[in-house]
N, CA and C atoms as a LAMMPS dump frame, in Angstrom:
ITEM: TIMESTEP
0
ITEM: NUMBER OF ATOMS
384
ITEM: BOX BOUNDS ff ff ff
-5.0000000000000000e+02 5.0000000000000000e+02
-5.0000000000000000e+02 5.0000000000000000e+02
-5.0000000000000000e+02 5.0000000000000000e+02
ITEM: ATOMS id mol type element x y z
1 1 1 N 381.147 -235.23 254.483
2 1 2 C 380.695 -236.901 254.429
3 1 3 C 381.268 -236.722 256.287
4 2 1 N 380.361 -237.722 256.935
5 2 2 C 380.741 -238.029 258.282
6 2 3 C 381.088 -239.192 258.024
7 3 1 N 381.991 -240.167 258.879
8 3 2 C 382.658 -241.355 258.823
9 3 3 C 383.188 -241.555 260.106
10 4 1 N 382.516 -242.814 260.513
11 4 2 C 383.356 -243.14 261.951
12 4 3 C 383.872 -244.722 261.743
13 5 1 N 385.083 -244.327 262.912
14 5 2 C 385.916 -245.493 262.808
15 5 3 C 385.436 -246.769 263.637
16 6 1 N 385.233 -248.062 263.052
17 6 2 C 384.943 -248.959 263.796
18 6 3 C 386.401 -249.999 264.492
19 7 1 N 386.173 -250.077 265.596
20 7 2 C 387.256 -250.819 266.353
21 7 3 C 386.524 -252.318 267.076
22 8 1 N 387.382 -253.182 266.658
23 8 2 C 386.888 -254.399 268.029
24 8 3 C 388.146 -254.837 268.209
25 9 1 N 388.09 -255.12 269.292
26 9 2 C 389.377 -255.846 270.667
27 9 3 C 389.315 -257.039 270.304
28 10 1 N 388.254 -257.663 269.794
29 10 2 C 388.125 -259.733 269.497
30 10 3 C 388.618 -259.712 268.041
31 11 1 N 388.776 -258.743 267.335
32 11 2 C 389.624 -258.65 265.878
33 11 3 C 391.316 -257.879 265.608
34 12 1 N 392.299 -258.532 264.947
35 12 2 C 393.294 -258.289 265.47
36 12 3 C 393.266 -256.519 265.15
37 13 1 N 394.259 -255.775 265.968
38 13 2 C 394.847 -254.742 265.466
39 13 3 C 395.432 -254.114 264.065
40 14 1 N 395.104 -253.159 263.464
41 14 2 C 395.727 -252.968 261.845
42 14 3 C 397.109 -252.772 262.056
43 15 1 N 397.572 -253.076 261.202
44 15 2 C 398.832 -253.645 261.19
45 15 3 C 399.758 -252.325 259.843
46 16 1 N 398.857 -251.583 259.597
47 16 2 C 398.91 -250.806 258.518
48 16 3 C 398.065 -249.639 259.027
49 17 1 N 398.631 -248.238 257.813
50 17 2 C 397.624 -247.452 257.78
51 17 3 C 396.122 -247.588 257.079
52 18 1 N 395.42 -248.589 258.111
53 18 2 C 393.838 -248.492 257.591
54 18 3 C 393.103 -249.037 259.119
55 19 1 N 391.914 -248.742 258.642
56 19 2 C 390.989 -249.352 260.113
57 19 3 C 390.344 -250.327 259.896
58 20 1 N 389.613 -251.362 260.922
59 20 2 C 389.097 -252.278 261.228
60 20 3 C 387.966 -252.191 260.236
61 21 1 N 387.442 -251.334 259.863
62 21 2 C 386.172 -250.499 259.098
63 21 3 C 385.859 -249.076 259.273
64 22 1 N 385.023 -248.702 258.534
65 22 2 C 384.574 -247.857 258.378
66 22 3 C 383.241 -247.424 257.941
67 23 1 N 382.26 -247.13 258.983
68 23 2 C 380.965 -246.832 258.921
69 23 3 C 380.736 -245.512 258.841
70 24 1 N 379.744 -245.288 257.674
71 24 2 C 379.125 -244.07 256.992
72 24 3 C 377.535 -243.855 257.481
73 25 1 N 377.07 -243.314 258.4
74 25 2 C 376.301 -243.543 258.743
75 25 3 C 375.147 -242.991 258.076
76 26 1 N 375.122 -241.759 256.876
77 26 2 C 373.934 -241.518 256.36
78 26 3 C 373.275 -242.387 255.61
79 27 1 N 374.239 -243.459 254.828
80 27 2 C 374.333 -244.832 254.055
81 27 3 C 373.874 -245.81 254.97
82 28 1 N 374.421 -245.798 255.823
83 28 2 C 374.632 -247.351 256.538
84 28 3 C 375.435 -248.28 255.923
85 29 1 N 376.425 -247.707 255.183
86 29 2 C 377.374 -248.961 254.725
87 29 3 C 378.793 -249.004 255.784
88 30 1 N 379.187 -249.875 255.808
89 30 2 C 380.515 -250.376 256.666
90 30 3 C 381.226 -250.942 255.625
91 31 1 N 382.654 -250.307 255.349
92 31 2 C 383.524 -251.1 254.735
93 31 3 C 384.789 -251.644 255.31
94 32 1 N 384.685 -252.607 255.189
95 32 2 C 385.704 -253.581 256.557
96 32 3 C 386.813 -253.819 255.279
97 33 1 N 388.198 -253.612 255.941
98 33 2 C 389.302 -254.043 255.382
99 33 3 C 389.397 -254.557 255.553
100 34 1 N 390.403 -255.902 255.046
101 34 2 C 390.897 -257.036 254.65
102 34 3 C 391.099 -257.394 255.627
103 35 1 N 390.901 -258.916 256.122
104 35 2 C 390.925 -259.188 257.791
105 35 3 C 392.278 -260.698 256.849
106 36 1 N 393.43 -260.785 257.524
107 36 2 C 393.982 -262.177 257.995
108 36 3 C 393.86 -263.136 259.178
109 37 1 N 394.338 -263.979 258.779
110 37 2 C 394.038 -265.219 259.972
111 37 3 C 395.3 -264.841 261.192
112 38 1 N 394.942 -263.686 261.862
113 38 2 C 395.892 -262.838 262.995
114 38 3 C 394.916 -263.144 264.272
115 39 1 N 395.522 -264.06 265.365
116 39 2 C 394.726 -264.025 266.225
117 39 3 C 394.834 -262.968 267.199
118 40 1 N 393.744 -262.241 267.558
119 40 2 C 393.897 -260.539 267.986
120 40 3 C 394.568 -260.902 269.503
121 41 1 N 394.756 -262.279 270.052
122 41 2 C 395.137 -261.93 271.533
123 41 3 C 396.667 -261.908 271.388
124 42 1 N 397.308 -262.56 270.237
125 42 2 C 398.524 -262.394 270.16
126 42 3 C 399.268 -262.184 269.031
127 43 1 N 398.549 -261.305 268.272
128 43 2 C 398.768 -260.417 266.624
129 43 3 C 400.02 -261.521 265.583
130 44 1 N 399.372 -262.725 266.486
131 44 2 C 400.466 -263.529 265.407
132 44 3 C 399.211 -264.691 264.329
133 45 1 N 399.992 -264.959 263.296
134 45 2 C 399.511 -265.949 262.301
135 45 3 C 398.414 -267.023 263.123
136 46 1 N 397.367 -267.828 262.758
137 46 2 C 396.9 -268.832 263.484
138 46 3 C 397.799 -270.09 262.85
139 47 1 N 398.03 -271.132 263.765
140 47 2 C 398.513 -272.258 263.352
141 47 3 C 398.047 -273.065 262.029
142 48 1 N 398.121 -273.982 261.563
143 48 2 C 396.885 -274.77 260.56
144 48 3 C 397.286 -274.654 259.057
145 49 1 N 396.334 -275.228 258.604
146 49 2 C 396.184 -275.077 257.195
147 49 3 C 395.243 -274.006 256.593
148 50 1 N 395.161 -273.619 255.506
149 50 2 C 394.01 -272.729 254.447
150 50 3 C 392.885 -272.632 255.511
151 51 1 N 392.29 -273.527 255.582
152 51 2 C 390.66 -274.169 256.591
153 51 3 C 391.13 -273.201 257.771
154 52 1 N 392.096 -273.558 258.418
155 52 2 C 392.108 -272.631 259.884
156 52 3 C 392.123 -271.251 259.482
157 53 1 N 393.46 -270.983 258.932
158 53 2 C 393.106 -269.546 258.342
159 53 3 C 391.982 -269.101 258.251
160 54 1 N 391.42 -269.301 257.157
161 54 2 C 389.98 -268.912 256.765
162 54 3 C 388.773 -268.328 257.44
163 55 1 N 388.924 -269.579 258.686
164 55 2 C 388.21 -269.797 259.888
165 55 3 C 388.481 -268.444 260.861
166 56 1 N 389.76 -268.234 261.011
167 56 2 C 390.033 -267.151 261.793
168 56 3 C 389.326 -265.517 260.968
169 57 1 N 389.939 -265.827 259.811
170 57 2 C 389.535 -264.703 259.066
171 57 3 C 388.187 -264.313 258.743
172 58 1 N 387.176 -265.684 258.789
173 58 2 C 385.773 -265.15 259.061
174 58 3 C 385.697 -264.681 260.597
175 59 1 N 386.227 -264.575 261.657
176 59 2 C 385.98 -264.713 262.948
177 59 3 C 385.948 -263.499 262.997
178 60 1 N 387.393 -262.792 262.776
179 60 2 C 387.956 -261.428 262.849
180 60 3 C 386.862 -260.626 262.043
181 61 1 N 386.233 -260.799 260.829
182 61 2 C 385.546 -260.07 259.849
183 61 3 C 384.155 -260.176 260.745
184 62 1 N 383.819 -261.42 261.085
185 62 2 C 382.384 -260.931 262.447
186 62 3 C 382.371 -260.285 263.507
187 63 1 N 384.048 -260.397 264.227
188 63 2 C 384.354 -259.271 265.224
189 63 3 C 384.027 -257.617 264.951
190 64 1 N 384.579 -257.656 263.767
191 64 2 C 384.151 -255.687 263.23
192 64 3 C 382.682 -256.048 263.163
193 65 1 N 382.261 -256.5 262.222
194 65 2 C 380.855 -257.005 262.077
195 65 3 C 379.777 -255.996 262.951
196 66 1 N 380.337 -257.098 264.092
197 66 2 C 379.46 -256.856 265.46
198 66 3 C 379.423 -255.313 266.41
199 67 1 N 381.244 -255.406 265.865
200 67 2 C 381.593 -253.701 266.355
201 67 3 C 380.285 -252.531 266.022
202 68 1 N 380.378 -252.782 264.3
203 68 2 C 379.386 -252.04 263.528
204 68 3 C 377.919 -252.406 263.602
205 69 1 N 377.493 -252.874 264.53
206 69 2 C 376.362 -252.825 264.787
207 69 3 C 375.448 -253.693 263.457
208 70 1 N 376.311 -254.946 262.717
209 70 2 C 375.82 -255.677 261.935
210 70 3 C 375.668 -256.859 261.503
211 71 1 N 375.689 -257.207 261.023
212 71 2 C 376.608 -259.221 260.88
213 71 3 C 376.407 -259.725 259.66
214 72 1 N 376.993 -260.57 259.056
215 72 2 C 377.147 -261.457 257.825
216 72 3 C 375.83 -261.311 256.971
217 73 1 N 375.099 -261.329 257.566
218 73 2 C 373.649 -261.439 256.861
219 73 3 C 373.268 -259.832 255.909
220 74 1 N 374.313 -259.089 256.437
221 74 2 C 374.375 -257.674 255.975
222 74 3 C 375.506 -257.213 254.911
223 75 1 N 376.107 -258.167 254.714
224 75 2 C 377.317 -258.337 253.929
225 75 3 C 376.919 -258.358 252.369
226 76 1 N 377.202 -257.515 251.438
227 76 2 C 377.099 -257.559 250.403
228 76 3 C 378.085 -257.425 249.271
229 77 1 N 379.312 -257.576 249.612
230 77 2 C 380.22 -257.823 248.568
231 77 3 C 382.177 -258.051 249.389
232 78 1 N 381.911 -258.812 248.699
233 78 2 C 383.801 -259.491 249.452
234 78 3 C 384.884 -259.713 248.117
235 79 1 N 385.684 -259.547 249.078
236 79 2 C 386.419 -259.576 248.232
237 79 3 C 387.759 -260.62 248.828
238 80 1 N 388.149 -261.896 248.103
239 80 2 C 389.014 -262.764 248.42
240 80 3 C 390.12 -262.906 248.063
241 81 1 N 391.36 -262.645 248.638
242 81 2 C 392.935 -262.97 248.331
243 81 3 C 393.573 -263.865 248.721
244 82 1 N 393.524 -264.718 247.763
245 82 2 C 394.598 -266.006 247.827
246 82 3 C 395.794 -266.158 247.077
247 83 1 N 397.119 -267.069 248.035
248 83 2 C 398.151 -266.951 247.658
249 83 3 C 398.28 -268.015 246.883
250 84 1 N 397.383 -269.06 246.707
251 84 2 C 397.523 -269.835 245.773
252 84 3 C 395.821 -270.497 245.364
253 85 1 N 395.334 -270.381 244.528
254 85 2 C 394.099 -270.579 243.976
255 85 3 C 393.814 -271.873 244.009
256 86 1 N 394.602 -273.063 244.374
257 86 2 C 394.279 -274.068 244.964
258 86 3 C 393.831 -274.182 245.731
259 87 1 N 393.843 -273.536 246.573
260 87 2 C 393.077 -272.948 248.62
261 87 3 C 391.733 -273.088 247.658
262 88 1 N 391.27 -272.521 246.947
263 88 2 C 389.675 -272.107 246.663
264 88 3 C 388.593 -272.941 247.065
265 89 1 N 388.974 -274.173 246.911
266 89 2 C 387.366 -275.272 247.358
267 89 3 C 387.624 -274.404 248.867
268 90 1 N 388.919 -275.088 249.715
269 90 2 C 388.589 -275.189 251.115
270 90 3 C 387.851 -273.929 251.668
271 91 1 N 388.814 -272.548 250.821
272 91 2 C 388.251 -271.492 251.388
273 91 3 C 386.813 -271.427 251.266
274 92 1 N 386.447 -271.7 250.293
275 92 2 C 385.177 -271.494 249.973
276 92 3 C 384.289 -272.613 251.051
277 93 1 N 384.493 -273.689 251.428
278 93 2 C 384.091 -274.116 252.422
279 93 3 C 383.538 -273.801 253.808
280 94 1 N 384.405 -273.459 254.125
281 94 2 C 384.608 -272.373 255.032
282 94 3 C 384.146 -270.895 255.472
283 95 1 N 384.416 -270.156 254.307
284 95 2 C 383.504 -268.854 253.892
285 95 3 C 382.182 -269.224 253.678
286 96 1 N 381.812 -270.122 253.079
287 96 2 C 380.334 -270.756 253.407
288 96 3 C 379.267 -270.255 254.242
289 97 1 N 380.119 -271.27 255.42
290 97 2 C 379.58 -271.421 256.763
291 97 3 C 379.225 -270.338 257.098
292 98 1 N 379.757 -268.926 256.977
293 98 2 C 378.931 -267.756 257.298
294 98 3 C 377.771 -266.714 256.759
295 99 1 N 377.491 -267.494 255.266
296 99 2 C 376.896 -266.989 254.242
297 99 3 C 375.641 -268.178 253.85
298 100 1 N 375.36 -268.501 254.813
299 100 2 C 374.164 -269.588 254.478
300 100 3 C 372.814 -269.327 253.582
301 101 1 N 372.746 -267.771 253.592
302 101 2 C 371.363 -267.638 252.737
303 101 3 C 371.555 -266.585 251.865
304 102 1 N 371.541 -266.001 250.756
305 102 2 C 372.14 -265.014 249.871
306 102 3 C 373.161 -264.746 249.861
307 103 1 N 374.607 -265.101 249.751
308 103 2 C 375.569 -264.734 249.784
309 103 3 C 375.803 -263.548 248.734
310 104 1 N 376.796 -263.017 249.311
311 104 2 C 376.74 -261.475 249.294
312 104 3 C 377.938 -262.155 247.748
313 105 1 N 377.718 -260.691 246.831
314 105 2 C 378.54 -260.829 245.55
315 105 3 C 380.206 -260.982 246.233
316 106 1 N 381.12 -261.206 245.232
317 106 2 C 382.606 -261.983 245.939
318 106 3 C 383.222 -261.74 244.619
319 107 1 N 384.481 -261.481 244.366
320 107 2 C 385.366 -261.623 243.502
321 107 3 C 386.472 -262.304 244.278
322 108 1 N 387.342 -263.059 243.811
323 108 2 C 388.515 -264.161 244.1
324 108 3 C 389.695 -263.727 243.063
325 109 1 N 390.44 -263.505 243.746
326 109 2 C 391.847 -262.76 242.993
327 109 3 C 393.178 -264.036 243.792
328 110 1 N 394.178 -264.195 242.853
329 110 2 C 395.666 -265.056 243.344
330 110 3 C 396.348 -263.27 243.461
331 111 1 N 397.548 -263.559 244.672
332 111 2 C 398.124 -262.457 244.657
333 111 3 C 399.368 -263.363 244.83
334 112 1 N 400.61 -262.338 244.999
335 112 2 C 401.615 -263.423 244.997
336 112 3 C 402.285 -263.695 246.258
337 113 1 N 401.578 -262.62 247.228
338 113 2 C 401.989 -262.783 248.77
339 113 3 C 400.877 -261.83 249.651
340 114 1 N 400.605 -262.203 250.353
341 114 2 C 400.121 -261.664 251.951
342 114 3 C 400.671 -260.934 253.19
343 115 1 N 399.92 -260.19 253.656
344 115 2 C 401.279 -259.475 255.19
345 115 3 C 400.969 -260.556 256.04
346 116 1 N 402.348 -261.036 256.337
347 116 2 C 402.854 -262.065 257.6
348 116 3 C 403.323 -263.46 256.644
349 117 1 N 402.709 -263.665 255.73
350 117 2 C 403.01 -264.762 255.501
351 117 3 C 401.677 -265.365 255.318
352 118 1 N 400.47 -264.692 255.507
353 118 2 C 398.967 -265.232 255.443
354 118 3 C 398.693 -265.964 254.462
355 119 1 N 398.135 -266.901 254.254
356 119 2 C 397.437 -267.522 252.597
357 119 3 C 396.018 -267.241 252.19
358 120 1 N 395.718 -266.275 252.941
359 120 2 C 394.404 -265.642 252.203
360 120 3 C 394.311 -264.418 253.705
361 121 1 N 393.091 -263.425 252.988
362 121 2 C 392.583 -262.21 253.334
363 121 3 C 391.435 -261.998 252.577
364 122 1 N 390.391 -261.186 253.708
365 122 2 C 388.899 -261.016 253.059
366 122 3 C 388.724 -259.845 253.489
367 123 1 N 387.885 -258.936 252.288
368 123 2 C 387.522 -257.442 253.23
369 123 3 C 385.928 -257.867 252.535
370 124 1 N 385.617 -256.857 253.182
371 124 2 C 384.012 -256.731 252.936
372 124 3 C 383.294 -255.233 252.69
373 125 1 N 382.226 -255.434 252.748
374 125 2 C 381.205 -254.49 252.469
375 125 3 C 379.475 -254.8 252.599
376 126 1 N 379.211 -253.925 254.094
377 126 2 C 377.851 -254.176 254.781
378 126 3 C 377.079 -253.083 254.397
379 127 1 N 376.108 -253.66 254.362
380 127 2 C 374.673 -252.235 254.291
381 127 3 C 373.96 -252.459 255.548
382 128 1 N 373.566 -252.066 256.565
383 128 2 C 372.971 -252.098 257.789
384 128 3 C 371.377 -251.491 257.663
């Protein structure tokens, strides 16, 4: 199986042993690693509440999708990781702006902690 690594300079570099995304051309599936609210220019968390953090996560995901030649319209599955499920409503409001028509299947889970103290992380699978 041939796999291609997808990288975008408009999204933060991986801070661990993972790729921003992997494309499998034979099936045109793109598997995006979880994005946290890092500013790609500074490598630091964006300031602000969970709404601001979610907006940056979605911006980072959008950059990786674009680098893979797809868009949010191609996303079929996401997982949302929250440090506090009380943030669910705010995250949904921001997340939903990217998926106006036929939002992808999704799971949301609460986790004990996320890298760099982030409050939200989202990964995705797209089919082009």
